[in-house]
N, C-alpha and C positions, 0 to 999 in steps of 0.2 A: 797190733794191726788187725783189722777185721778179716775173717776167713775169706770173704768175697774179694777184698783188695789183694790179699796175699795170693789168691788164685789168679787174679788178673796179672799180677807181677810175674808169676810163673809162666803164664801164657806169653808175656812180653819177652821172656828169656828163651822159651822153648819154641815158639812160633812167631817170631818178631814181625814177619811180613804178612801174617794172616790178617784179614780185614775184621776189625772189631765193630766199627760203625761205618755205615754207608749212607750217604745223603744224595740229594739230587745232583750236585756237582762236585762232590768230594767223597773221599774215603779216608778213614783213620785206621791205621794198622794197630796191632796190640802194643808194639813198642812205642808208637807215637801216642797212643792213648795213655799209657803209663807215664810217659814223660810229661804230657800236658796236664794230667791230673796232679802229679807231684809238684809241678811248677805253680799251678793255681793254688794248691793247698798251702804252699809256702808263702805265696802272696797274701792269701787271706789271713794267715797267722801274723804276718808282718804288719798288716793293717789293723790288727786287733779285732777282727770280726768274730763275733760270738754267736749271733743268731741272724741267719740270712734268709730272706724270702727268695724264691726262685720262680721267675715269671717268664712268660713268652711261649710262643708256639713250639711244637715238637721240632727239635733240631739236635745235631751232634753236640753243640755247645751246651744244651740243657743237661745232657747225660754227663758230660765232662764236669760241669759245675756241681752236679749232684754228688758224683764220686769224690770230687775234691773236698766237699764239705765233710764227707765221711772221714777222709784221711786227716783233715785238719781238726777234727773234733768240733766242727761248727754245726749247731742245730739248724737243720734245713727245713724250711717251711714252703712247700710248693704252693703257688698261687694260681688257681684255675683261671684260664683265660676268660671264662664266661662270667666270672664274678663281677658284680657291679662295682662302681667306685666306692659306694658306702660299705659293701662287703669287703673290699680290699682294705679299706681303712680300718674296719673292725678287726680283720685278720692281723694287720700290722701292729695295731695297738694291743690286742689281746696277747700276742706272742712276744711283745717287747722287742721287735726287730731293730737291729742297728744298721742293717743294710739290705738292699734288694739286688740280687743278680738277675739281670734280664738279658734275653737273647735278642731283644729289639731295642731300638733307640728309646731311651728313657722318656723323651718328650712325647712319645706315643703311648705311654703306659698309664697316664692319668694319675700319677703320684703327686702328692702335694709338695711342690718344690720348696715351700717355706720350711719344711722339715729337713731339708738336705744340707749337709755340710759341703759336699762337692759331688760331682758326677764325673766319672772317668771311664775310659775304655780299658778293658783287659784283653788285649789281643784283638783278633779279628771277629771273635764270636760273641763276646760278652761285654756288658757294661755294668759298672758298680755304682749304685745309687745310695748314698749315705743318708741315714735317718737319725734324727735326734732321739736319744734314748730317754724313755720316760723315767720319772723318779717318784715313787719307788718302782723298780722294774718288776713286771709280773713274774711270779714264781712258777717254775715248771718242775715236774718230777725229776729227781736225780737220775741220770743215765739217759735222758731223752736225746735221741739223735734226729728224729723226724717228727714233725707235727703235721698230720694230714687233716684237712678241714672238710667236714661233711655238713651240708645244710639240712636243717630239720624242716618240718612242715611250715614253720614260720618264715623260713628263708634266712634265718640268722645262722651263720656258719659256726660249727662246733669243732674245737680242736681235739684230735685224738693223739696222745703222746705215746710214741713208740721208741724202744731202744733198737740199736743196730742188731743186737743179738736176736731180738724177737723177729725182726725182718729176715735175718739170715737163716733162722730156724725154718721159716716158711720156704725159703729158697731151697734149702737142703732137703726138706721133705718132698718138695716138688721134684727135685732132681732124682730122688729115690723112687718116687711113684712112676716117673717117666723113664726109668732106667732102660727099658726095652725099646724106646722110641728115639731114633737118631734124628736130632733136629739141628741143622747147621745154618739155617737162615730164618730169622724171625722178622716180621714186618709189623711196626707199631701202627695200629689203626686208632686206638683210644688215646686221649691226651696223656702225656707223660706225667702230668700232675695227678692223674688217677692212680691210686696206690696199686691197683691190680696190674696195670701195664708197667708201672715202675718196677714192681717186684717180680711178677710172674713172667713179664715180657723181657725187660732189659736185664735185670740182675741174674735171672736164671740162664739166659743166653750167654752172658759174659762169664758166668761161673763155668759153663761148659766149653768155653772157647769158641763159641759160634759167632756169626755175624748178625748185627741188628740193623735193619733198614729203617731209616727215619726220614720221612718225607713230609713236606708241607701239606696241610689239609686240602688245599686247592687241587693239588696233583692227584689226590686220592678221591676227588669228587666230594669232599666234605667242605661245607661252607657254613659260617656262622655257628650257631649252636645246634642246629638240627637239619641243615640242608644236606641233601644227598643226591649226587648225580651217579646213578648205578653204572651207566655205560663208561663214564670216566674212571670210576673205581675199577671196573673190569679190565680196562685197557692197561692201567698201571699195575694191577696184580698180575696180569698175564705177562707184562714186560719183566717184572722183578722176580716172579716165580718163587715166592717165599714158601717155606715148608710149614710154618706155623703162624697162626693169628689168634688174637683174643677178641671176641665179639660180644656185643650186646645183642639181644634177640632181634632187634630191627635190622642190624647188619647181617645177622645170620639168615634172616628171611630174604634179604636182598641177594645174598650170594646163592641161595637155593634157586631163586627165580632166574638169576643170570645163568646158572649152570643148566637149569631146565630148558632154557632157550638156546643153549649151545654157545653162549657168549663168554663163558668163563672156563678157562683151562683148569682141570682138576687133578691132573696126573702128578703134580709135584707136591701136593699137600699131604702132610703126614699127621698133623694134629691141629684141630681148630677147637679152642675152648670157648664156650658160650655161657654167659651168666648175666646177672644184673636183674633178672626177673625170671619167673617161671617159664620154662620152654616146653611146648607141646611135644609129646613123644612122636607124634606123626611128622613133625617138622624134622626131627632128628632121623627118623626112618627114611624120609624122602632124601635128606642130605646124603645119607650113606648110599642109597641106591644111585645117586648121581655122582658118586666118587668123592664126596666131601666128608672126610673123617671128623665129624662134629660131635663133641662130647660136652655134657653139661657138668657144671661144678657149682659150689656154694662157698661163700665166705663173707667176711665182714672186716672192716678196717680195724675194729677193736682186737682182732685176733691176727693182725699182720697180713690180712687179705685171705688167701685161700684156706679153707678148712676141709673140704671134701671134694673129690674129683673123680669122674669116670675117665678111664683111659683105655686104649686098645688092649683087648684081652681080659679086661676087668671092667665091664660096663653093663649097666642095667638101665635102659631107657625108661624115663619116668622118675628116676632117682637122681640125686646129685652125686652119686658115687660113694665110695667108702671114705671115711675120715682119713686124713693124712696121719703119718706116724707121730708128728710132734704135738698133736692135740688129743684130748679125751672128750668125746661127745656122748652125752646122755640125754634122755628125754624124761622130763618130770611127769608126775602123775596127771598134771593138767595139760600135758601135750607140749609144753614149752621146751624148745631145744636149748640145751646148756652146753657150753664149751669151756674146758679148762686146759691148762698146760702151756698156753702161749698167749697169755692175756696182756693187754696194753697196760701202760704205767698209770694212766688216769686221763681224765678230761682236763683240758686247759682251764685253769681257774677254779678247779674243784679238788677235793681231797684225793690223795693217791689211792689207787685200788688196792685192797688187802690182798696179800699173797695167798695163793692156794685156793681161793674161792672160785667156784664155777661162775661163768658169765651167763646170765639169762639173756638170750639173744632177742627175745620177743617174737621169735618165729615159732609157728606150730608145725610139728612134724613127727616122724617115727623112724625107728631103726628096725629093718626087717631081719629075718633069721640069717641072712647072708651078710649082715653088717652094713648094708647100703642105707644111706640117709635119704629120707623122703621129706621134702619141705612142702607143706600145704598152704602156707601163707602167713601173714602177720596176724598175731592175735588181736591187735587193735583195729585191724581192717575188717574183721569178720562182719558180714552182713547177716542180719536176722530178719527174715521176712515177716509179714503180718500174720502168717500162720505158725511162726515160731521155728521155722527151719533155718539152719545155719548154712551159709554159703561162703566159701573162700573166694573172694574176687579174683585173686591171682590164678586160681585153677580155671575159673570160667573165662578169664581174659585169654589164657593160653589156648583154650578151645576155640574162642572166637577169632583170635589172630590167625590160626591155622584154617579154621572152617570158612571164614569169610575172605581170606587172602588179604586182610587189612594190614596196615602198617602200624597203627596204634589203636589200642582199645582201653577204656576205663569203664569198669562195671560199677554201678551204684544202685541204690534202692533199699537202704536200710528201713525196715518198717513197712515197705510196700508189698503188694500182693505178689508181684513178679519183679525180677531185676530188670534194669535197663542198661544201656551202654552208650558212651560217647565213642565214636569211631572216626578214624581218619584213614581213607583209602586212596589208592592211586586215582588221579583225575579221570583216566580213561575207563575206570570201572563204573558201570552204570548203577543207578539206584535199584533198578529192577534186579540186576545180578546180585547185589548185596541182599536184597529181600529174599530172593530165591535161595541163596546160600544159607541164610538164617533159618528159613523154613526147614531145610534139610537137616541142619545142625540141631535144631530144636527137637526133632524126632528122636535123636540119639541121647538127649540130655534127660536127667530126672525132671519130672513135671514141675517141681518147685524151683528149678534152676533155669527153666526156659525163659529166654529173653523176649520180652514183649515189645520193646521199642528201641530202635537205634536212632541216635542223633548223629547225623553225618556232619562232621566239622569241616569248615572250609579251609582250615590251616592246621598244621600239626601242633601238638603240645611241644613246648621247647624248653631248653635249658635257660635261654635268655630271659624267659618270662617266669623263671623259678618253678616251672611245672615239672621238670625232670631233673634228676641228678646227673652227674657227669657220666655215670654208667648207664643212663637211660631209664633209671627206675622212676616210677611215678611218684610225685609228691602229692599224695592223696588229699591231705588236709587243705593245702592251698587250692588244689583243683576243685574240691568240693565247695570251697568258699566262693569260687567263680562259677559254680554249676549253672545257676539260673542264666547268667550272661552267656555261657557257652551253649546252653540249650536254645536260647533265643536267637543266636547267630548260626545255628545249625539247621539242617533239613531233617524233619522228623519222619522216620520210616517205621511202619508197624508191620509186625508179622502176624497175619491172621491165623496161621497154624498154631500159634501159641495160645489162642483163645483168651487173650488178656488185654488186647489193645483197648477195648472199651473201658476197662477198669482204670486206664490211664488218662481218660478224657478230662478228669478233674485234677490231673497232676499239677497243673500250673498253680493251683490254689494251695497245694501241699508243699511243705518245706522239710527238707532233710535237716536233721539236727547236728550235722557234721559227722565225723568219724568217731563214734564212741567205742565203739566196740573193737626186703629185698632178698638174692642169690648171686654170689660174687659181690 
């Protein structure tokens, strides 16, 4: 039995009435959780399920199904809710699924019913949707327990194969790093299909015998792929008073704004992890002043999620924290961050990863004298100006997000004299305010990195359009392919203080040649 399940079983014996999972209209104690997980695992084995997709919105049923797959030895493949029908079909075919467990009615899930043997309910929470098994069945690495799909710049999902031991090493290392932080109630804001929330949110909390609050997105002010109602989110968070959350930078900014306006109660928070993209140190400082204990981390799916993390008592703003004990992090001579010690088994459909080799993450960074990891950005995203100066867009984006008070920023301009940026800001923020903020920010930036032009987008970049990952990370390749369209539909704001607006007058006749040259 896995160490995680063994610990849940112990909690069921030692604190049977303690709440393990809490939902909008239900709660599941540890004794009930263990009973339901064992019953579902037995049911899956009796039906001969070997590889199961797991679909649906965040719910207690999703967690129960995930844990039952672990106990039953069923390969679990979370299906992100934002995947298109073609992406779901690719996922199911590539993984060779024989069933899909869904927390909603299968008729609403857009699965091809011609592939089904039968559909049936498994209690009040789950449905089982049978799929015809392809012949020959796709081969997966031995020991695979979970396949998490991440979309590349082309939008084609790529499966990362992980063993349960690899996932639980991450959980145990997180438990060790957070030893001095008592966390008894975690609330899931990110989709459970996101490995980070699945591992660092749910698994860690259950290992510790804590409660996990799982609510529908609508109640949290989250709608569709990128809709956010901050006031609704504040009301729900104030009602449930969780001690920990996992955030992407956009959600971190929203909480800081709410706290700054006195709309968010902060006294119950003990640890807020933020990642998915670079976070401006100024945002973290502001959060701390407002009573939000916000800490940046770094990780990637290929290493079972979290690799490095700042925590109370051991934090350095501007860094991603010190590496966790289960991994070995080094930085090569070319600045590439490499991780060993907890590597994935391989990509679905490709040769297994050799044992013992370091994984080149493709991220540029450094380790300082204190052992803190600093991530500067993706090597392939590096912008080289017309004067030969290198700019990490992730660094500049974090400065713009904080300095402009914007919600989303993408920096571009490879080969141009000065960089430019796509910006999405709150509707009530005026163009004049954005321009003035840019002027002030530019005075603090190196001259080669001063932003000449802002393109104010009428709508945010979204997961549904393939422009963002589930963690909120920018899919630069796809966005840059859409750049001319995005610029044409945006308002163009120039910053005269940058003394560069004139050089962009001929910009419409120039073309970027794509991206030649993420955190959590």
